[in-house]
Every structure is written in structure tokens, then in C-alpha cells.
MIKE-817127 format. One record per residue: x, y, z of N, C-alpha, C, O in turn; residue in three letters. Coordinates in steps of 0.02 Angstrom, whole numbers, always signed. Each point is the difference from the previous one (the first is absolute). Layout:
# residues N
+--------+--------+--------+--------+--------+--------+--------+--------+--------+--------+--------+--------+-----+
:    n_u :    n_v :    n_w :   ca_u :   ca_v :   ca_w :    c_u :    c_v :    c_w :    o_u :    o_v :    o_w :  aa :
+--------+--------+--------+--------+--------+--------+--------+--------+--------+--------+--------+--------+-----+
:      X :      Y :      Z :      X :      Y :      Z :      X :      Y :      Z :      X :      Y :      Z : Ala :
...
+--------+--------+--------+--------+--------+--------+--------+--------+--------+--------+--------+--------+-----+
//
This chain:
# residues 167
+--------+--------+--------+--------+--------+--------+--------+--------+--------+--------+--------+--------+-----+
:    n_u :    n_v :    n_w :   ca_u :   ca_v :   ca_w :    c_u :    c_v :    c_w :    o_u :    o_v :    o_w :  aa :
+--------+--------+--------+--------+--------+--------+--------+--------+--------+--------+--------+--------+-----+
:    -60 :   +888 :   +340 :    +40 :    -58 :    -16 :    +74 :    +18 :     +1 :    +40 :    -33 :    +32 : Met :
:    -22 :    +86 :    -67 :    +68 :    +22 :     -1 :    +22 :    +22 :    +69 :    +56 :    -14 :    +22 : Leu :
:   -100 :    +48 :    +13 :    +16 :    +22 :    +67 :    +13 :    -61 :    +44 :    +46 :     +1 :    +41 : Val :
:    -86 :    -53 :    -48 :     +9 :    -61 :    +39 :    +70 :    -29 :    -13 :    +33 :    -21 :    +47 : Arg :
:    -12 :    +20 :   -111 :    +67 :    -24 :    -17 :    +53 :    +40 :    +36 :    +46 :    -28 :    +30 : Phe :
:    -52 :    +94 :    -33 :    +51 :    +42 :    +31 :     -1 :     -7 :    +76 :    +53 :     +3 :    +31 : Leu :
:   -112 :    -14 :     -2 :     -3 :    -12 :    +72 :    +33 :    -66 :    +17 :    +32 :     -6 :    +52 : Arg :
:    -39 :    -44 :    -94 :    +32 :    -64 :    +12 :    +76 :     +8 :     -3 :    +36 :    -28 :    +41 : Ile :
:    -11 :    +66 :    -90 :    +71 :    +14 :     -2 :    +21 :    +34 :    +64 :    +52 :    -17 :    +29 : Ile :
:    -91 :    +64 :     -6 :    +16 :    +34 :    +62 :     +0 :    -48 :    +59 :    +42 :     +4 :    +44 : Ala :
:    -89 :    -51 :    -44 :     -2 :    -50 :    +53 :    +63 :    -42 :     -2 :    +30 :    -14 :    +52 : Ala :
:    -10 :     -7 :   -111 :    +62 :    -38 :     -6 :    +59 :    +42 :    +22 :    +45 :    -24 :    +34 : Leu :
:    -45 :    +87 :    -54 :    +53 :    +45 :    +21 :     +1 :     +5 :    +76 :    +54 :     -2 :    +30 : Thr :
:   -111 :     +7 :     -1 :     -4 :     +4 :    +73 :    +27 :    -62 :    +34 :    +34 :     +5 :    +51 : Gly :
:    -50 :    -63 :    -79 :    +27 :    -62 :    +28 :    +76 :     +0 :     -4 :    +34 :    -27 :    +44 : Leu :
:     -8 :    +56 :    -97 :    +71 :     +2 :     -8 :    +32 :    +54 :    +44 :    +60 :     -4 :    +15 : Met :
:    -97 :    +53 :     +5 :    +27 :    +58 :    +35 :     +3 :    -10 :    +75 :     -7 :    +49 :    +37 : Ala :
:    +17 :   -109 :    -15 :     +1 :    -13 :    +72 :    +72 :     +3 :    +24 :    +38 :    -47 :    -10 : Leu :
:    -20 :   +102 :    +43 :    +68 :    +11 :    +22 :     +1 :     +7 :    +76 :    -51 :    +16 :    +30 : Val :
:   +109 :    -28 :     +2 :     +2 :     +4 :    +73 :    -23 :    +66 :    +27 :    +17 :    +53 :    -26 : Pro :
:    -55 :    -56 :    +79 :    -23 :    +60 :    +35 :    +21 :     -5 :    +73 :     +9 :    -54 :    +26 : Ala :
:     -2 :   +111 :     +5 :    +18 :     +1 :    +71 :    -57 :    -32 :    +40 :    -58 :    +16 :    -10 : Ala :
:    +76 :    -60 :    +56 :    -51 :    -31 :    +42 :    +32 :    -17 :    +67 :    +61 :     -5 :     +6 : Ser :
:   -102 :     -5 :    +44 :    +25 :    -14 :    +66 :    +33 :    -69 :     +3 :    +52 :     -8 :    +32 : Glu :
:    -81 :    -40 :    -65 :    +29 :    -67 :     -1 :    +26 :    -11 :    -71 :    -39 :     -9 :    -47 : Ala :
:   +105 :    +10 :    +39 :    +30 :     -4 :    -66 :    -27 :    -60 :    -38 :     -4 :    -55 :    +27 : Ala :
:    -14 :    +65 :    -91 :    -22 :    -54 :    -42 :    -73 :    -19 :     +7 :    -22 :    -47 :    -33 : Gly :
:    -17 :    +82 :    +74 :    -69 :    -19 :     +8 :    -42 :    +18 :    -61 :    -43 :    -39 :    -21 : Thr :
:    +55 :    +97 :     -9 :    -38 :    +21 :    -58 :    +42 :    +47 :    -42 :    +39 :    +40 :    +28 : Thr :
:    -46 :    -43 :    -94 :    +30 :    +50 :    -43 :    -56 :    +33 :    -39 :    -49 :    -32 :    -20 : Ile :
:    +57 :    +98 :     +9 :    -54 :    +39 :    -31 :    +28 :    +49 :    -51 :    +57 :    +22 :     +6 : Arg :
:    -98 :     -5 :    -55 :    +19 :    +50 :    -50 :    -61 :    +35 :    -26 :    -55 :    -27 :     -2 : Ala :
:    +66 :    +90 :    -20 :    -50 :    +38 :    -36 :    +21 :     -2 :    -73 :    +59 :     -2 :    -15 : Lys :
:   -108 :     +3 :    -30 :    +17 :     +2 :    -71 :    -48 :    +45 :    -37 :    -55 :    +14 :    +23 : Phe :
:    +78 :     +9 :    -81 :    -40 :    +42 :    -43 :    +15 :    -19 :    -71 :    +57 :    -18 :    -16 : Ser :
:   -106 :    +22 :    -28 :     +7 :    -24 :    -68 :    -39 :    +44 :    -48 :    -58 :    +18 :    +14 : Phe :
:    +88 :     -1 :    -70 :    -35 :    +35 :    -54 :    +12 :    -38 :    -65 :    +54 :    -27 :    -11 : Asp :
:   -105 :    +25 :    -31 :     +7 :    -33 :    -64 :    -47 :    +29 :    -52 :    -48 :    +36 :    +16 : Gly :
:    +62 :    -53 :    -79 :    -42 :    +22 :    -56 :    -11 :    -61 :    -45 :    +47 :    -37 :    -14 : Ile :
:   -108 :    +29 :     -8 :    -14 :    -56 :    -45 :    -47 :    +21 :    -56 :    -40 :    +47 :     +8 : Ala :
:    +45 :    -82 :    -63 :    -43 :    +10 :    -58 :    -30 :    -68 :    -17 :    +37 :    -49 :     -8 : Thr :
:   -103 :    +46 :     +3 :    -34 :    -63 :    -13 :    -47 :     +7 :    -60 :    -26 :    +54 :    -14 : Cys :
:    +15 :   -111 :    -20 :    -49 :     -1 :    -54 :    -68 :    -21 :    +27 :    -52 :    +18 :    -28 : Thr :
:    +52 :    -56 :    +82 :    -62 :    -22 :    +31 :     +9 :     +6 :    +76 :    +36 :    -42 :    +28 : Gln :
:    -65 :    +89 :     +6 :    -39 :    +56 :    -26 :    +46 :    +50 :    -34 :    +60 :     -1 :    +10 : Pro :
:    -88 :    +43 :    -51 :    +39 :    +50 :    -37 :    +24 :    +55 :    +48 :    -38 :    +44 :    +20 : Ala :
:   +102 :    -47 :     -2 :    +31 :    +49 :    +45 :    +68 :    +19 :    -28 :    +38 :    -44 :    -22 : Leu :
:    -21 :   +108 :    +22 :    +65 :    +23 :    -23 :    +34 :    +39 :    +55 :    -29 :    +47 :    +28 : Thr :
:    +90 :    -67 :    -13 :    +41 :    +33 :    +52 :    -39 :    +11 :    +65 :     -1 :    +55 :    +27 : Asn :
:    -30 :   -107 :     -3 :    -40 :     +2 :    +60 :    +46 :     +1 :    +61 :    +37 :    -48 :    +11 : Phe :
:    -38 :   +103 :    +30 :    +45 :     +5 :    +58 :    -31 :    -33 :    +62 :    -60 :     +6 :    +12 : Pro :
:   +102 :    -40 :    +26 :    -23 :    -31 :    +62 :    +52 :    +14 :    +54 :    +60 :     -4 :    -12 : Val :
:    -84 :    +20 :    +72 :    +44 :    +10 :    +58 :    -26 :    -43 :    +57 :    -60 :     -2 :    +13 : His :
:   +106 :    -34 :    +19 :    -18 :    -44 :    +56 :    +50 :    +12 :    +56 :    +60 :     +6 :    -12 : Val :
:    -85 :     -3 :    +74 :    +41 :     +3 :    +60 :    -18 :    -60 :    +44 :    -56 :    -26 :     -4 : Asp :
:   +103 :     +5 :    +45 :    -16 :    -55 :    +45 :    +54 :    -15 :    +50 :    +53 :    +32 :     +1 : Gly :
:    -67 :    -82 :    +40 :    +48 :    -24 :    +49 :     +2 :    -76 :     -3 :    -49 :    -33 :    -19 : Thr :
:   +107 :     +5 :    +37 :     +8 :    -72 :     +3 :    +33 :    -20 :    +64 :    +40 :    +39 :    +28 : Gly :
:    -54 :    -99 :     -4 :    +29 :    -24 :    +62 :    +13 :    -75 :     -6 :    -42 :    -37 :    -26 : Glu :
:   +101 :    +15 :    +49 :    +17 :    -71 :     +1 :    +13 :    -20 :    +71 :    +42 :    +28 :    +34 : Leu :
:    -79 :    -78 :    -10 :     +7 :    -25 :    +68 :    +50 :    -58 :     +2 :    +17 :    -28 :    -52 : Ser :
:     +6 :    +12 :   +112 :    +49 :    -54 :     +7 :    -28 :    -68 :    -22 :    +38 :    -45 :    -16 : Thr :
:   -104 :    +38 :    +13 :    -30 :    -63 :    -25 :     -3 :     +0 :    -77 :    -31 :    -45 :    -29 : Asp :
:    +62 :    +95 :     -3 :     +5 :     +6 :    -73 :    -66 :    +19 :    -33 :     -9 :    -10 :    -60 : Arg :
:    -37 :    +38 :    +99 :    -62 :    +25 :    -28 :     +9 :    +73 :    -19 :    +23 :    +41 :    +40 : Thr :
:    -41 :    -24 :   -102 :     +5 :    +68 :    -24 :    -71 :    +29 :     -6 :    -46 :    -34 :    -23 : Ala :
:    +38 :    +96 :    +46 :    -64 :    +35 :     -7 :    +12 :    +66 :    -36 :    +52 :    +32 :    +10 : Thr :
:   -100 :    -12 :    -50 :     +4 :    +62 :    -38 :    -65 :    +39 :     +6 :    -54 :    -29 :     +3 : Leu :
:    +61 :    +94 :     -2 :    -58 :    +44 :     -4 :    +15 :    +49 :    -57 :    +52 :    +34 :     +1 : Thr :
:    -97 :    -30 :    -49 :     +8 :    +44 :    -58 :    -55 :    +52 :     -2 :    -56 :    -13 :    +21 : Leu :
:    +73 :    +72 :    -45 :    -50 :    +52 :     -8 :    +10 :    +33 :    -68 :    +55 :    +20 :    -18 : Ser :
:   -110 :    -14 :    -19 :     +1 :    +31 :    -66 :    -60 :    +45 :     -7 :    -55 :    -18 :    +23 : Ser :
:    +64 :    +75 :    -54 :    -57 :    +46 :    -12 :    -53 :    -36 :    -40 :    -60 :    +10 :    +12 : Val :
:    +80 :    -50 :    -60 :    -47 :    -35 :    -44 :    -31 :    -61 :    +34 :    -60 :    -12 :     -7 : Val :
:   +100 :    -28 :    +42 :    -24 :    -63 :    +26 :    -14 :     -4 :    +74 :    -23 :    -52 :    +24 : Gly :
:    +36 :   +106 :    +13 :    -12 :     -2 :    +72 :    +53 :    -40 :    +36 :    +57 :     -5 :    -23 : Gly :
:    -75 :    -24 :    +80 :    +47 :    -37 :    +41 :     -9 :    -75 :     -9 :    -56 :    -25 :     -5 : Gln :
:   +113 :    -11 :     +3 :     -1 :    -73 :     -5 :    +50 :    -29 :    +49 :    +50 :    +32 :    +16 : Glu :
:    -64 :    -92 :     +8 :    +45 :    -35 :    +46 :    +17 :    -69 :    -28 :    -43 :    -34 :    -27 : Asn :
:   +107 :    +14 :    +33 :    +24 :    -64 :    -24 :    +39 :    -35 :    +54 :    +31 :    +33 :    +42 : Tyr :
:    -32 :   -100 :    -42 :    +41 :    -40 :    +45 :    +30 :    -57 :    -41 :    -34 :    -30 :    -41 : Thr :
:    +99 :    +16 :    +52 :    +34 :    -53 :    -36 :    +51 :    -33 :    +46 :    +20 :    +30 :    +50 : Ala :
:     +1 :    -90 :    -68 :    +52 :    -36 :    +37 :    +63 :     +2 :    -42 :     +2 :    -27 :    -56 : Lys :
:    +52 :    +58 :    +82 :    +63 :     +6 :    -36 :    +27 :    -70 :    -16 :     +6 :    -42 :    +44 : Leu :
:    +11 :    +31 :   -107 :    +28 :    -64 :    -21 :    -51 :    -55 :     -8 :    +18 :    -57 :    -17 : Gly :
:    -81 :    +72 :    +29 :    -51 :    -51 :     -6 :    -17 :    -15 :    -73 :    +25 :    +34 :    -45 : Gly :
:    -67 :    -83 :    +35 :    -22 :    -16 :    -67 :    -37 :    +61 :    -29 :    -27 :    +40 :    +38 : Arg :
:    +27 :    -34 :   -104 :    -37 :    +56 :    -29 :    -73 :     -1 :    +23 :    -32 :    -52 :     +3 : Pro :
:     +7 :   +111 :    +12 :    -69 :     +8 :    +20 :    -43 :    +12 :    -61 :    +22 :    +33 :    -47 : Ser :
:    -83 :    -57 :    +49 :    -46 :    +13 :    -55 :    -17 :    +74 :     +1 :    -12 :    +30 :    +53 : Glu :
:    +11 :     +0 :   -112 :    -18 :    +71 :     -8 :    -43 :     +4 :    -63 :     +3 :    -45 :    -42 : Ala :
:    -44 :    +97 :    +35 :    -43 :     +5 :    -59 :    +39 :     -9 :    -65 :    +46 :    +38 :    -14 : Pro :
:    -65 :    -88 :    -25 :    +32 :    -12 :    -65 :    +70 :    -29 :     +4 :    +34 :     -2 :    -51 : Gly :
:    -12 :    -22 :   +109 :    +68 :    -28 :     +4 :    +20 :    -13 :    +71 :    -39 :    -26 :    +40 : Gly :
:   +102 :    +43 :    -24 :    +26 :    -13 :    +67 :    +50 :    +53 :    +20 :    +21 :    +41 :    -41 : Ser :
:     -2 :    -42 :   +106 :    +51 :    +46 :    +26 :    +42 :    -37 :    +51 :    -25 :    -42 :    +37 : Ala :
:    +90 :    +58 :    -35 :    +46 :    -32 :    +47 :    +54 :    +49 :    +21 :    +17 :    +47 :    -36 : Ala :
:    +10 :    -59 :    +96 :    +56 :    +39 :    +27 :    +55 :    -49 :    +17 :    -12 :    -51 :    +32 : Val :
:    +74 :    +66 :    -53 :    +57 :    -45 :    +11 :    +60 :    +40 :    +25 :     +6 :    +60 :    -12 : Arg :
:    +40 :    -96 :    +46 :    +65 :    +28 :    +19 :    +48 :    -20 :    -56 :     +9 :    -59 :    -14 : Val :
:    +24 :   +109 :    -17 :    +47 :    -14 :    -55 :    +71 :     -5 :    +27 :    +38 :    -43 :    -21 : Val :
:    -21 :    +88 :    +67 :    +66 :     -1 :    +31 :     -5 :    +32 :    +69 :    -55 :    +18 :    +23 : Ser :
:   +112 :    -10 :     +9 :     +1 :    +29 :    +67 :    -32 :    +69 :     +3 :    -28 :    +19 :    +51 : Arg :
:    +32 :    +19 :   -106 :    -25 :    +68 :     +0 :    -57 :    +12 :    -49 :    -24 :    +56 :     -5 : His :
:     +2 :   -107 :    -31 :    -49 :    +11 :    -53 :    -61 :    -46 :     +6 :     +6 :    -61 :    +10 : Thr :
:    -64 :    +92 :    -15 :    -63 :    -35 :     -3 :    -29 :     +6 :    -71 :    +15 :    +48 :    -36 : Leu :
:    -56 :    -96 :    +17 :    -32 :     +0 :    -66 :    -74 :    -14 :     +9 :    -20 :    -45 :    +36 : Gln :
:    -21 :    +85 :    -70 :    -72 :    -13 :     -3 :    -18 :    -12 :    -73 :    +22 :    +37 :    -44 : Ala :
:    -63 :    -87 :    +32 :    -20 :    -17 :    -68 :    -76 :     -1 :     -4 :    -32 :    -35 :    +39 : Val :
:     +4 :    +73 :    -86 :    -72 :     -1 :    -13 :     -8 :    -29 :    -70 :    +23 :    +30 :    -49 : Arg :
:    -55 :    -87 :    +45 :     -9 :    -35 :    -63 :    -69 :    +13 :    -28 :    -51 :    -10 :    +34 : Asp :
:    +48 :    +33 :    -97 :    -62 :    +12 :    -37 :     -3 :    -46 :    -60 :    +50 :    -34 :    -14 : Tyr :
:   -106 :    +30 :    -22 :     -4 :    -45 :    -58 :    +53 :    +13 :    -53 :    +27 :    -47 :    -28 : Pro :
:    -11 :   +110 :    +12 :    +47 :    +16 :    -53 :    +69 :    +22 :    +24 :    +46 :     +4 :    -41 : Asn :
:    -38 :     +9 :   +104 :    +61 :    +31 :    +24 :    +12 :    -11 :    +74 :    -42 :    -26 :    +37 : Asn :
:   +102 :    +46 :    -16 :    +18 :     +0 :    +70 :    +27 :    +69 :    +19 :    +33 :    +32 :    -40 : Gln :
:    -49 :    -11 :   +101 :    +30 :    +60 :    +29 :    +45 :    -25 :    +55 :    -23 :    -34 :    +47 : Val :
:    +88 :    +49 :    -52 :    +49 :    -23 :    +49 :    +32 :    +61 :    +32 :    +27 :    +43 :    -34 : Ile :
:    -30 :    -41 :   +101 :    +26 :    +56 :    +38 :    +57 :    -25 :    +43 :     -7 :    -48 :    +38 : Val :
:    +65 :    +81 :    -44 :    +58 :    -15 :    +42 :    +12 :    +59 :    +47 :     +3 :    +57 :    -22 : Tyr :
:     +4 :    -72 :    +86 :    +16 :    +51 :    +49 :    +65 :    -20 :    +35 :     +4 :    -53 :    +31 : Met :
:    +46 :    +95 :    -38 :    +65 :    -13 :    +32 :     +8 :    +50 :    +58 :     -4 :    +60 :    -10 : Thr :
:    +16 :    -87 :    +69 :     +7 :    +40 :    +60 :    +69 :    -11 :    +29 :    +19 :    -56 :    +16 : Val :
:    +19 :   +111 :     -8 :    +65 :     -2 :    +31 :     +3 :    +58 :    +50 :     -3 :    +58 :    -20 : Val :
:     +8 :    -74 :    +83 :     -1 :    +52 :    +51 :    -66 :    +38 :     +0 :    -53 :    -31 :     +1 : Gly :
:    +57 :    +97 :     -4 :    -60 :    +41 :     -1 :    -20 :    +21 :    -71 :    -42 :    +44 :     -8 : Asn :
:    +70 :    -74 :    -42 :    -18 :    +17 :    -68 :    -36 :    -59 :    -33 :    +12 :    -58 :    +17 : Ser :
:    -55 :    +74 :    -63 :    -33 :    -53 :    -38 :     -5 :    +21 :    -73 :     -8 :    +59 :    -16 : Cys :
:    +14 :   -108 :    -28 :     -2 :    +11 :    -72 :    -53 :    -45 :    -29 :     -6 :    -59 :    +19 : Arg :
:    -32 :    +85 :    -66 :    -57 :    -36 :    -29 :    +11 :     -8 :    -75 :    +20 :    +47 :    -34 : Leu :
:    -35 :   -107 :     +9 :     +2 :    -13 :    -72 :    -63 :    -39 :    -18 :    -17 :    -49 :    +33 : Arg :
:    -19 :    +72 :    -84 :    -62 :    -32 :    -22 :     +8 :    -22 :    -72 :    +20 :    +40 :    -42 : Val :
:    -35 :   -103 :    +28 :     +3 :    -27 :    -68 :    -70 :    -22 :    -21 :    -35 :    -34 :    +38 : Glu :
:    +15 :    +53 :    -98 :    -62 :    -23 :    -30 :    +20 :    -45 :    -58 :    +28 :    +23 :    -49 : Asn :
:    -43 :    -88 :    +54 :    +21 :    -48 :    -51 :    -60 :    -31 :    -34 :    -45 :    -27 :    +33 : Arg :
:    +45 :    +30 :    -99 :    -52 :    -35 :    -39 :    +18 :    -74 :     -3 :    +59 :    -18 :     -2 : Leu :
:   -109 :    -25 :     +3 :    +11 :    -71 :     -9 :    +11 :    -14 :    -74 :    -23 :    +39 :    -42 : Lys :
:    +58 :    -93 :    +25 :    +14 :    -15 :    -71 :    -64 :     +0 :    -42 :    -50 :    -29 :    +19 : Pro :
:    +54 :    +62 :    -77 :    -56 :     +1 :    -47 :    -53 :    +53 :    +15 :    -47 :     +6 :    -38 : Gly :
:    +53 :    +30 :    +92 :    -49 :    +51 :    +19 :    +22 :    +69 :    -24 :    +60 :    +13 :     -5 : Arg :
:   -108 :    +30 :    -10 :    +16 :    +67 :    -25 :    -26 :    +56 :    +43 :    +25 :    +57 :     -4 : Arg :
:    -75 :    -71 :    +46 :    -28 :    +51 :    +44 :     +3 :    -24 :    +72 :     -2 :    -60 :    +14 : Gln :
:     +8 :   +108 :    +31 :     -1 :    -15 :    +71 :    -72 :     -5 :    +22 :    -42 :    +42 :    -17 : Tyr :
:    +27 :    -94 :    +54 :    -68 :    -12 :    +24 :     -1 :    +11 :    +76 :    +42 :    -27 :    +36 : Thr :
:    -89 :    +68 :    -13 :     -8 :    +11 :    +71 :    -73 :    -10 :    +18 :    -45 :    +20 :    -37 : Phe :
:    +34 :    -51 :    +94 :    -67 :    -16 :    +22 :    -18 :    +49 :    +56 :    +38 :     +9 :    +47 : Ile :
:    -97 :    +22 :    -52 :    -22 :    +47 :    +51 :    -72 :    -12 :    +18 :    -31 :    -50 :    -20 : Gly :
:     +4 :    +96 :    +59 :    -70 :     -6 :    +24 :    -50 :     -3 :    -58 :    -52 :    -32 :     +7 : Asn :
:    +68 :    +65 :    -63 :    -48 :     +3 :    -55 :    +17 :    -46 :    -57 :    -29 :     +5 :    -54 : Met :
:    +77 :    -50 :    +63 :    +16 :    -48 :    -52 :    +72 :     +4 :    -22 :    +45 :    +16 :    +39 : Gly :
:    -34 :    -30 :   -104 :    +67 :     -5 :    -28 :    +20 :    +66 :    -32 :    -39 :    +32 :    -35 : Val :
:   +101 :    -11 :    +48 :    +29 :    +58 :    -33 :    +56 :    -24 :    -46 :    +42 :    -39 :    +21 : Ala :
:    -42 :    +62 :    -83 :    +52 :    -15 :    -48 :    +41 :    +63 :    -11 :    -27 :    +50 :    -23 : Leu :
:    +92 :    -53 :    +38 :    +40 :    +61 :     +2 :    +67 :    -10 :    -34 :    +24 :    -56 :     -9 : Cys :
:     +7 :   +113 :     -9 :    +70 :     -1 :    -20 :    +42 :     -5 :    +64 :    -28 :     +2 :    +55 : Ser :
:    +93 :     -7 :    -63 :    +43 :     -6 :    +59 :     -8 :    +62 :    +44 :    +10 :    +56 :    -23 : Lys :
:    -29 :    -66 :    +88 :     -9 :    +58 :    +44 :    +67 :    +34 :    +14 :    +53 :    -32 :     +2 : Pro :
:    -57 :    +98 :     +8 :    +60 :    +39 :    +16 :     -2 :    +19 :    +74 :    -47 :    +32 :    +23 : Arg :
:    +98 :    -52 :    +13 :     +6 :    +18 :    +70 :    +38 :    +66 :     +2 :    +56 :     +3 :    -25 : Leu :
:    -85 :    +48 :    +55 :    +34 :    +65 :     +2 :    +35 :    +12 :    +66 :    +47 :    +40 :     +3 : Thr :
:    -69 :    -73 :    +50 :    +31 :     +9 :    +65 :    -21 :    -56 :    +46 :    -58 :    -18 :     +2 : Arg :
:   +106 :     -9 :    +34 :    -14 :    -49 :    +52 :    +53 :     +8 :    +54 :    +60 :     -4 :    -15 : Ala :
:    -81 :    +16 :    +76 :    +49 :     +9 :    +54 :    -25 :    -31 :    +64 :    -60 :    -10 :    +10 : Glu :
:   +108 :     -4 :    +34 :    -17 :    -28 :    +65 :    +47 :    +29 :    +53 :    +54 :    +24 :    -16 : Cys :
:    -76 :    -28 :    +78 :    +41 :    +25 :    +56 :    -22 :    -36 :    +63 :    -60 :    -12 :    +10 : Ala :
:   +107 :     -5 :    +34 :    -19 :    -31 :    +64 :    -36 :    +51 :    +45 :    +10 :    +60 :     -7 : Pro :
:    -51 :    -86 :    +52 :    -31 :    +44 :    +50 :     -8 :    -36 :    +65 :    -25 :    +28 :    +48 : Tyr :
+--------+--------+--------+--------+--------+--------+--------+--------+--------+--------+--------+--------+-----+
//
């Protein structure tokens, strides 16, 4: 469950990590590689300082379709497809959306019952900067994440590393 949450953050990170790549026809596709590490502590299931590492790639086509491939030692490989700027897509226990915030910044939002994970990716030239916010909804005290085995109740997850690079 916790691993699923961290993989979802990585997926959102990957959607945000779409930066220009060299291509024969300028503007046809932008691509990025990303990597993510995090630690979480949950009461359900009982996990303390659980480490997770995820690697992946993301691609944005001119039709605004984003695709992601994630790989995790714990969860194996997963593939995602989304439409940039489209309505939020249904996701286990909530929804997910990708938006353009400004000329250089994309935002991905994963909505859960008790909280939201918001990822901002700012791309300027060949550099990219990542910011991840975990926000509790009013009146909530634990972060809720939905995974393959049900609901995980956790304290605020700690992101230890998140990076992206064009390829």
C-alpha cells in the first residue's frame, strides 16, 4: 500500500518531468527520465521508515498525451497514460490530474480521501526543478493512500530525493 503511494508520487513526478528532448522534427515529442526515493511510516500497515526507490521515463506527445513507465523493486513495472490538462482521471480512492501552471511549470495533483499530493515541475532550458507538497484536507490527521492491498494510514511521507533529466 505504501509502495503504491510512493509509485503514484513517482508517476506524478514523471508526468511533471517532461522536458524538451532532441528530435528530428522540433516539438514532436518531449521526454524525460526520473528517479525518486522516499521514506514513510504508517500505522496501517505497521511500517517504520520504509524505503522506496522508483525509476521511470515520461513522454509528452504533441496531441498532449502523456505516457509513463515506472519500475520499482517492490512493485515491478507499471504503465500510465494521461491527457495533459484534461479532466481529472479516476484513480483508486480518488483522482489524478495534470495541468499547465505557467510557461515553464506543470502541476500534477493526486487526490486521496484525506489528502492531496501536488507535484510542481519547473523546466527552464535543460534544467528542471521539482517540488512535492503533501497536504492534509481540513479536519484530517493522517494521510490516506490506496494501494493493491487496501488503505494505508500514514504520517506525512518524507521525500529524500527526486530528480529528472531530459533524454
